[in-house]
C-alpha positions in Angstrom: 0.0 0.0 0.0 1.1 3.6 -0.4 1.8 3.8 3.4 4.0 0.6 3.2 1.6 -1.5 5.4 0.8 -5.1 4.4 -2.5 -6.9 4.4 -1.9 -10.5 5.7 -4.0 -12.9 3.7 -4.5 -16.6 4.2 -6.7 -19.4 2.8 -6.6 -23.2 2.7 -7.9 -23.7 -0.8 -8.6 -27.0 -2.4 -6.6 -27.4 -5.6 -8.7 -27.0 -8.7 -11.1 -24.5 -7.1 -11.4 -20.7 -7.0 -12.4 -18.9 -3.8 -12.2 -15.6 -2.0 -9.0 -15.0 0.0 -9.5 -13.3 3.3 -7.3 -11.6 5.9 -5.5 -13.9 8.3 -7.4 -13.8 11.6 -4.1 -14.4 13.5 -3.2 -10.8 12.6 -6.5 -9.1 12.0 -8.7 -10.6 14.8 -11.3 -11.8 12.3 -11.2 -13.0 8.6 -12.3 -10.1 6.4 -12.3 -9.2 2.7 -9.6 -6.7 1.9 -12.0 -3.9 1.0 -13.6 -4.2 4.4 -10.2 -4.5 6.2 -8.6 -1.5 4.6 -11.2 0.7 2.8 -9.6 3.8 1.2 -6.1 2.3 1.2 -4.3 2.3 -2.1 -2.4 -0.8 -3.2 0.7 -0.3 -5.3 2.1 -3.8 -5.2 1.2 -7.4 -4.2 2.1 -11.0 -4.4 -0.2 -14.0 -4.0 1.6 -17.3 -3.5 0.5 -20.9 -3.2 2.2 -24.1 -2.1 1.1 -25.7 -5.4 0.6 -24.1 -8.8 -1.5 -20.9 -8.8 -3.5 -20.0 -11.9 -4.6 -16.5 -11.1 -5.5 -13.9 -8.4 -7.5 -10.7 -8.8 -9.6 -8.2 -6.9 -13.3 -8.6 -7.5 -15.4 -5.4 -7.2 -19.2 -5.7 -7.6 -18.9 -8.8 -9.7 -16.2 -7.5 -12.1 -12.5 -8.0 -12.2 -11.1 -4.7 -11.0 -7.3 -5.5 -10.7 -5.1 -8.4 -11.6 -2.7 -9.4 -8.8 0.9 -10.8 -9.3 1.2 -14.5 -8.5 4.0 -16.9 -7.5 4.3 -20.6 -6.7 6.3 -22.1 -3.9 6.3 -25.6 -5.6 9.5 -27.6 -5.4 11.1 -25.6 -2.7 10.4 -22.1 -4.1 9.9 -19.4 -1.5 7.5 -17.3 -3.5 8.6 -13.8 -4.3 8.6 -10.2 -3.2 5.7 -8.0 -4.0 5.5 -6.8 -7.6 4.0 -3.5 -8.7 0.4 -3.5 -10.0 -0.4 -2.2 -13.5 -1.8 0.9 -11.8 -2.4 1.9 -8.1 -5.7 0.5 -6.9 -7.8 2.1 -4.1 -9.8 -0.4 -2.1 -13.6 0.0 -1.4 -15.8 -1.8 1.1 -16.8 -5.2 -0.4 -13.7 -5.7 -2.6 -12.5 -9.3 -2.5 -9.3 -11.1 -3.5 -10.1 -14.3 -5.6 -7.5 -16.9 -6.4 -7.4 -20.3 -8.2 -4.9 -23.0 -7.5 -4.0 -26.3 -9.3 -2.3 -29.4 -8.0 
């Protein structure tokens, strides 16, 4: 985000399915969608990783893909990656969700 804070996300996702990814309740008290956790914050970079192969990740706003998020796989000992810049800064609104799809 523009103020250098991070949004901790977590999800145990079954391979071959797509689902909303929420904040990690170990850090945010309760699992929330990113738009509800940080409304008004602007995201400049991100990385969504998976232990297996990851197909895509994006921010969903009112049923439409609003931003594509960079992805990385930690398969075969990889450690993921550092956040990569988005195509354009993206300001969160209440109700915005991160969606991701993983494969085995």
